[in-house]
KOLLUM-664723 format. One record per residue (C-alpha): residue number from 1; x, y, z. Coordinates in steps of 0.001 Angstrom, whole numbers, always signed. Each point is the difference from the previous one (the first is absolute). Layout:
<recs>
   nr     east    north       up
  NUM        X        Y        Z
...
</recs>
This chain:
<recs>
   nr     east    north       up
    1    +3660   +18662   -23449
    2     +218    -3464    -1100
    3    -3392    -1731    -1126
    4     -745    -1894    +3281
    5     +935    -3544     +659
    6    -3071    -2833     -719
    7     -906    -2124    +3366
    8    +1326    -2593     -877
    9    +3865    +1376     -525
   10     -285    +2317    +3481
   11    -1482    -2848    +1841
   12    +2748    -2710    -1401
   13    +2580    +2906    +1056
   14    -1029       -9    +3732
   15     -788    -3265     +226
   16    +3213    -1707    -1309
   17    +1999    +2397    +2883
   18    -2490     -999    +1955
   19     +756    -3560     -492
   20    +3791     +949     +372
   21     -599    +2165    +3346
   22    -1969    -3292    +1711
   23    +2898    -2106    -1698
   24    +2191    +1390    +2046
   25    -2235     +754    +2554
   26     -171    -3758     +728
   27    +3225     -451     -200
   28     +558    +3022    +2853
   29    -2467    -1481    +1967
   30    +1414    -3865     -519
   31    +3493    +1525    +1134
   32    -2278    +1874    +3392
   33    -1384    -3575     +600
   34    +3292    -1888      -89
   35    +1345    +1982    +2293
   36    -2287     +825    +1859
   37    -3377    -1714     +346
   38    -2879     +500    +1791
   39    +2564    +1409    +2831
   40     -200    +3116    +2312
   41    +1708    +2281    -2674
   42    -1270     -953    -2886
   43    -2996    +1566    +1376
   44    +1485    +2495    +1719
   45    +1079    +1351    -3459
   46    -3531     -831    -2010
   47    -1447    +2359    +2769
   48    +2602    +2466     -881
   49     -360     -167    -4046
   50    -3747       +1     +358
   51     -321    +2884    +2227
   52    +1028    +2368    -2697
   53    -1784    -1758    -2816
   54    -2960     +629    +2046
   55     +560    +3432     -174
   56    +1014     +772    -3456
   57    -3647    -1712     -931
   58    -1559    +3368    +1785
   59    +2631    +2272    -2437
   60    +1480    -1790    -2854
   61    -2222    -2775    -1989
   62    -3091     -284    +2001
   63     -825    +3433     +827
   64    +1962    +2797    -1746
   65     +539    -2047    -3098
   66    -3564     -298     -849
   67    -1149    +2998     +317
   68    +3171    +1716    -2188
   69     +138    -1841    -2613
   70    -3699     +544    -1723
   71     +629    +3596    +1374
   72    +4031      +72    -1556
   73    -1841    -2235    -3137
   74    -2312    +2807    -1006
   75    +2268    +2660     +526
   76    +2211    -1578    -3143
   77    -1647    +2322    -2375
   78    +2256    +2449    +1536
   79    +3614    -1090     +481
   80     +658    +2957    +2139
   81    -2886     +178    +1842
   82     +639    -3374     +757
   83    +3092     -357    +1153
   84     -177    +2791    +2342
   85    -2867    -2009    +1624
   86    +2281    -2793     +805
   87    +2754    +2203     +912
   88    -2703    +1866    +2829
   89     -878    -4078    +1045
   90    +3329     -790     +753
   91     +331    +2989    +1829
   92    -2766     -882    +2624
   93     +792    -3983     +284
   94    +3832     +917     +903
   95    -1149    +1813    +2924
   96    -2591    -1843     +566
   97    +2328    -3247     +254
   98    +3021    +2032    +1935
   99    -2739     +883    +3099
  100    -1165    -3388      +75
  101    +3738    -1233     +271
  102     +472    +2298    +2647
  103    -2595     -399    +1733
  104     +440    -4447     -568
  105    +3185     +298    +1398
  106    -1220     +793    +2995
  107    -3035    -2460     +562
  108    +1864    -2567    -1979
  109     -943    -2398    +3674
  110    -3640     +566     -452
  111     -478     -621    -3207
  112    +1873    -3478     +102
  113    -2827     -449    +2473
  114    -2568     +845    -2304
  115    +1321    -2518    -2370
  116     +708    -2686    +2198
  117     -518      +36    +3251
  118     +758    -3507     +739
  119    +3149     +640     -527
  120     +558    +2248    +3600
  121     +181    -2661    +1939
  122    +3195    -1532    -1763
  123    +3196     +878    -1903
  124    -2086     +854    -3354
  125     -646    +3144    +1003
  126    +3075    +1799    +1231
  127    +1604    -1554    -2992
  128    -2942    +1705    -2316
  129     -125    +3078    +1423
  130    +4070     +561    -1203
  131     -530    -1888    -3008
  132    -3492    +2517     -989
  133    +1975    +2764    +1043
  134    +2656     -376    -2818
  135    -2824    -1049    -2559
  136    -1887    +2727     +223
  137    +1421    +2794    -1583
  138    -1378    -2177    -3501
  139    -2979    +1185      +32
  140    +2232    +3657    -1120
  141    +1347    -2162    -2688
  142    -2871    -2156    -1733
  143    -2677    +2512     +590
  144    +2089    +2307    -2384
  145      +54    -2957    -2227
  146    -3506     -414     -254
  147     -312    +3527     -717
  148    +2555     -604    -2552
  149    -1732    -3315    -1237
  150    -3322    +2179     -175
  151    +1620    +2009    -2771
  152    +1470    -2461    -2175
  153    -2963    -2570      +94
  154    -1921    +3622    -1223
  155    +1853     +380    -2802
  156     +610    -3707    -1319
  157    +2655     -855    +1916
  158     -103    -2973    +1573
  159    +3252    -1995     -169
  160    +1911    +2219    +2601
  161    -2379     +239    +3038
  162     -966    -4263     -324
  163    +4284     -725     +426
  164     +520    +1973    +2601
  165    -1390    -2032    +2678
  166    +2855    -2504    -1401
  167    +2730    +2084    +1164
  168    -2103     -108    +3885
  169     +712    -3660     -516
  170    +3853     -372    -1202
  171     +744    +2416    +2711
  172    -1516    -2149    +2515
  173    +1643    -3009    -1618
  174    +3624    +1768      -75
  175     -753     +707    +4181
  176     -710    -3413     +791
  177    +3022    -1060    -2568
  178    +2200    +2244    +1813
  179    -1189     -856    +3479
  180     +812    -3460     -178
  181    +3195     +353    -1574
  182    +1157    +2506    +2242
  183    -1152     -941    +3581
  184    -2695    +3029     +251
  185    -3285     -217    +1593
  186    -2064     -880    -2343
  187    -3410    +1950    +1248
  188    +1617    +2979       +3
  189    +1304     -255    -2751
  190    -3061    -1177    -1801
  191    -1508    +3744    +2020
  192    +3067    +1978    -1639
  193     -746    -1678    -3825
  194    -3486    +1735     +611
  195     +389    +3636     -111
  196    +2922     -355    -2891
  197    -1975    -2383    -2185
  198    -2539    +2877     +660
  199    +2620    +2804    -1216
  200     +825    -2208    -3012
  201    -3730     -452    -1169
  202     -126    +3946      -82
  203    +3285    +1040    -1847
  204    -1347    -2148    -2829
  205    -3096    +1279     -354
  206    +1035    +3713     +763
  207    +2678    -1023    -2805
  208    -2687    -1371    -2476
  209    -2384    +3276     +861
  210    +2610    +1264    -1171
  211     +482    -1296    -2867
  212    -3825     +699    -1001
  213     +390    +3382     +191
  214    -1644     +208    +3816
  215    +3184    +1303    +2477
  216    -2402     -174    +3208
  217    +1100    +2588    +2827
  218    -1710    +1039    +2972
  219    -2147    +3124     -870
  220    -1876    +1845    +2468
  221    -3663    +1064     -872
  222    -2913    +1359    +2460
  223    -3118    -2173     -367
  224    -1105    +1287    -3643
  225    -3367    -1843    -1126
  226    +3045    -3276    -1834
  227    +1546     -753    +3427
  228    -3478      +42    +2032
  229    -1665    -2157    -2325
  230    +2955    -2472      +71
  231     -217     +336    +4151
  232    -4302     -229    -1155
  233     +629    -3272    -1669
  234    +3298    -1233    +1880
  235    -2274      -41    +3339
  236    -2180    -2755     +274
  237    +2602    -1865    -2232
  238    +2451     +323    +2953
  239    -2394     -750    +2531
  240    -1358    -3428    -2297
  241    +3880     -681     +498
  242     -422     +412    +3160
  243    -2643    -2396     +240
  244    +2583    -2591    -1845
  245    +2491     +271    +2189
  246    -2319     -586    +2972
  247    -1052    -2994    -1451
  248    +3329    -1305     -214
  249     +878    +1322    +3341
  250    -3319    -2120    +1985
  251    +2258    -2647    -2672
  252    +3078     +821    +2237
  253     -557     +793    +3796
  254    -2146    -3701     -280
  255    +3058    -2144    -1607
  256    +2031    +1333    +2230
  257    -1045    -1789    +2742
  258     +433    -3070    -1634
  259    +3536     -511     -391
  260    +1191     -487    -3712
  261    -3520    +1521    -1029
  262    +1422    +3099    -1626
  263    +2563    -2055    -1851
  264    -2459    -2260    -1092
  265    -2313    +2730     -961
  266    +2424    +1702    -2116
  267    +1949    -2574    -1815
  268    -3828    -1109    -1136
  269     -232    +3568     -959
  270    +2819     +365    -2096
  271     -977    -3028    -1991
  272    -3482     +672     -961
  273     +799    +4022     -744
  274    +2452    -1572    -3272
  275    -3326     -604    -1883
  276    -1704    +3367    +1890
  277    +2662    +2199    -1261
  278     +607    -1355    -3367
  279    -3685      +38    -1151
  280    -2112    +2306    +2613
  281    +2714    +2366     +665
  282    +1776     +517    -3406
  283    -3466     +320    -1831
  284    -1137    +2393    +2887
  285    +2717    +1964     -628
  286     -101     -236    -3552
  287    -3945     +788     +173
  288     -540    +3202    +1655
  289    +1818    +2827    -1845
  290    -1691    -2297    -3197
  291    -3313     +195    +1309
  292     -193    +3475    +1331
  293    +1429    +1628    -3487
  294    -2947    -2127    -1541
  295    -2361    +1427    +2926
  296     +878    +3134     -996
  297     -802     -160    -3720
  298    -2669    -1246     +549
  299     +819    -3355    -1398
  300    -3030    -2340    +1714
  301     +538    -2787    -2671
  302    +3979      -39     +544
  303     -371      +77    +3234
  304    -2195    -2931     +394
  305    +2182    -1702    -2705
  306    +3031     +884    +2211
  307    -1696    -1354    +3513
  308    -1384    -3131    -1080
  309    +3071    -1184    -1786
  310    +1999     +630    +2635
  311    -2687    -1832    +2272
  312     +815    -2806    -2679
  313    +3470      +43     -449
  314     -178     +168    +3883
  315    -1600    -2958     +883
  316    +1403    -1882    -2933
  317    +3083     -416    +2195
  318     -686     +690    +3576
  319    -2970    -3303      -37
  320    +2150    -2773     -418
  321    +2714    +1694    +1990
  322    -2172     +175    +2833
  323     -849    -3698     -519
  324    +3468    -1155     -928
  325    +1425    +2023    +3750
  326    -3223    -1888    +2117
  327    +1422    -3618    -2084
  328    +3710     +291     +377
  329     +247    +2363    +3137
  330    +1710    -2684    +2582
  331    +2411     -813    -2951
  332     +817    +3709     -530
  333     +381    +1122    +2761
  334    +2903    -3118     +578
  335    +1541     +455    -3046
  336     +528    +4029     +720
  337    +1013     +130    +3714
  338     +618    -3135    +1158
  339    +3632     -266     +876
  340    +1856    +1343    +2955
  341    -2014    +1208    +2803
  342    -3212     -394    -2024
  343    -1427    -3120    +1540
  344    -2625    -2459    -1241
  345    -2528    +1527    +2525
  346     +740    +3314    -1584
  347    -1385     -903    -3453
  348    -2697    -1758    +1207
  349    -1334    +3340    +2415
  350    +1371    +2080    -3319
  351    -2151    -2145    -2603
  352    -3213       -9    +1943
  353     +192    +3796     +259
  354    +1309     +120    -3736
  355    -3397    -1935    -1186
  356    -2392    +1979    +1580
  357    +1126    +3047    -1318
  358     +113    -1308    -3338
  359    -3862     -300     +100
  360     +385    +3637     +502
  361    +2238      +74    -3243
  362    -2626     +945    -2280
  363    -2176    +2619    +2110
  364    +3669    +1545     +822
  365     +572     +422    -3791
  366    -4048    +1256    -1288
  367    +1191    +3064    +2968
  368    +2273    +1093    -2315
  369    -1239     +307    -3034
  370    -3627    +1611    +1349
  371    +1468    +2559    +2391
  372    +1590    +1666    -2957
  373    -3425     +481    -1481
  374     -574    +2275    +3361
  375    +3834    +1566      +83
  376     -637     +831    -3862
  377    -3167    +2024     +977
  378    +1665    +1484    +3362
  379    -1903    -1850    +1766
  380    +1568    -1043    +3474
  381    -2748     -152    +2156
  382    -1691    -2925     -902
  383    +2509    -2265     +231
  384    +1118    +1499    +3290
  385    -3750     -794    +1507
  386     +215    -3821    -1815
  387    +2996     -109    +1818
  388    -1020     +760    +3530
  389    -2961    -2187     -257
  390    +2770    -3065    -1155
  391    +2928    +1050    +2876
  392    -3378     -972    +2416
  393     -656    -3432    -1370
  394    +4100     -433      +41
  395     -316    +1231    +3649
  396    -2828    -2076     +996
  397    +1191    -3173    -1975
  398    +4205     +319    +1032
  399     -906     +487    +3939
  400    -3233    -2329     +797
  401    +1689    -2732    -1877
  402    +3682     +461    +1218
  403     -515    -2305    +2910
  404     -616    -2558    -1922
  405    +1684     +293    -3191
  406    +3108    +1855    +1848
  407    +2075    +1472    -2863
  408    -2626    -1136    -2709
  409    -2229    +2295     +993
  410    +1307    +3425    -1599
  411      -42    -1775    -3265
  412    -3890    -1338     +170
  413     -557    +3622    +1260
  414    +2116    +1354    -3345
  415    -1445    -2319    -2388
  416    -3599     +819     +958
  417     +143    +3225      +39
  418    +1491     +836    -3320
  419    -3267    -2002    -1897
  420    -1549    +2385    +2244
  421    +1378    +2812    -1076
  422      +63    -1337    -3896
  423    -4264     -588      -49
  424     -105    +3621    +1479
  425    +2494    +1721    -2354
  426    -1782    -2182    -3048
  427    -3835    +1097    +1548
  428    +1156    +3727      -99
  429    +1613      +28    -3418
  430    -3320     -543    -1782
  431     -614    +3745     +372
  432    +3329    +1183    -2358
  433    -2091    -1722    -2739
  434    +1072    -1648    -3430
  435    +4029     -178    +1078
  436     -820    -2230    +2735
  437    -2682    -2246    -1575
  438    +1158    -3948     -900
  439     -178      +48    -3493
  440    -1788    -3301    -1754
  441    +3683    -1688     -409
  442     +511     +668    +3497
  443    -2621    -1571    +1178
  444     +914    -3175    -2643
  445    +2993     -695     +810
  446     +408     +668    +3678
  447    -1460    -3271    +1387
  448    +2081    -2007    -2668
  449    +2850     +943    +1523
  450     -827     -483    +3294
  451    -1497    -3334    -1118
  452    +3802     -795    -1658
  453    +1968    +1237    +3408
  454    -1840    -2562    +1791
  455     +457    -2756    -2070
  456    +2959     +740     -106
  457     +832     +116    +3299
  458    -1144    -3438     -209
  459    +2077    -1121    -2231
  460    +2926    +1323    +2367
  461    -1448    -2023    +3017
  462     -139    -3012    -2043
  463    +3610     +446    -1259
  464    +1102    +1182    +4003
  465    -1430    -3355    +1067
  466    +2379    -1886    -2693
  467    +2506    +2120     +883
  468     -508    -1602    +3711
  469     +465    -3436    -1002
  470    +3761     +556    -1291
  471    +2829     -370    +1804
  472    +1071    +3403     +818
  473    +3990    -1470     -820
  474    -1684      +46    -4011
  475    -1555    +3310     -109
  476     +904    +2206    +2270
  477    -2687    +2876    +1732
  478    +2397    +2864    -2122
  479     -975    -2322    -3236
  480    -3422    -1282     +931
  481    -1031    +4268      +94
  482    +1514     +719    -3378
  483    -2197    -3116    -1516
  484    -3190     +748    +1966
  485     +190    +4078    -1121
  486     +786    -1357    -4072
  487    -3008    -2004     +679
  488    -2486    +2615    +1561
  489    +1312    +2293    -2626
  490     -583    -2271    -2861
  491    -3623    -1273    +1287
  492    -1393    +3200      -87
  493    +1340    +1238    -2957
  494    -1695    -3244    -1669
  495    -2857     +205    +2121
  496     -876    +3660     -664
  497      +29      -36    -3153
  498    -2397    -3493     -220
  499    -2692    +1877    +2186
  500     +370    +3307    -2137
  501    +1527    +1289    +3393
  502    +1934    +2598    -2086
  503    +1639     +165    -3460
  504    +3552     +698     +458
  505      -63    +1925    -3224
  506    -2916    +1599     +920
  507     +785    +1429    +3360
  508    +3662    +1533    -1254
  509    -2245    +2119    -3216
  510    -2108    +1304    +2881
  511    +2692    +1138    +1882
  512    +1591    +1355    -2882
  513    -2655    +2985     -224
</recs>
């Protein structure tokens, strides 16, 4: 096997493909917003797409894969044993998903009600049931895709798994274009695009894994020690994933009682997911197998360096992104979505939700970095307990503030709950000793990174006010947002270097190791 890639190389691979995917995702959302706005078809489809995604977290990225990757990574010392374990895992995964699909098709009206009971009183309910029956088989394809991703990530082949979501967005965009030109029903076209996209992603990763020598074929196995160990580790992660989805479910339920609320929260979620996906999720994907290998070899110093450099790198990118989103929320939403059926009212409401999510962005990213520390040690119980606590916080805030703040209450609940989760994970991780200790360098630079981000935000705020005084016929909003992004980037780099928040060469050297 080739020597493991550096953290920087792996992150760049995953992050670059994530950026490309999110760009196409924005194009997809722009089309949806243009054609459907925040109307009933848009909200029905968003629920129909979110339901299989919710169950995906149980059987894929949020649960099984978190248990599978550390075990599989350790078994890679014996390739034959690793392949057998992967095939046996695929058998149990596929069997569970087929049974789940049969049950879900029968219970679909009740599942939709569980997602958005506010739909029951209008046309959104029937549409959501129809669309969800079409979209739900997506869970089979995308869960197998996630398992294949775990295999590839464990052998340091990140490109295909990171590129796969691009296919999803390309299929969506194609469906929207074809429905417009061929006069197909837009909602139905989008619904059928979901399983087609999932199948395409699965085929891509199956081919890539096969080229790498891992041809996955379901293989029946009794409950041998490896499978029992997988279930033992996966079950708490599945429950934790369920808790996370309950948080999302609470949000959708509250939003469904406010016309347009589901759409506004969904569009805002898409935008803040860009830095979260590029930084937090990308680093988490790379960190888990690397950390598992170092801990398996009792390399505590290497684990500490890996964790600290990942944290430093993540915050150096996340904090300025969060500040920029807060300052420029209205402008960003207007540029991305405000056209066709998407009105100025939609822009204002979506931007308000985006600001709230942005305050939680550092916490969301922090969780993605600390959780692999627990998963690498096959400890999925502790994150479960903390997820339950965070769920109670989210539930209380989302429901409690709903009569006062309407659709914004779920965003507030999600953000505050995420910070509670991060604090609990950080305190508990201390039991792992040196591997997760913040080193001297980070204690010095992290406050300076925060200072740099705040000063950049003040510069952006002043520049934005200046542009408010410039007539729109001289500088339109599209040029304005590009100029502001450039100003923010350059000012952050200059200030960060000046105050000692980071040294680009030094950080790059750390990540090469």
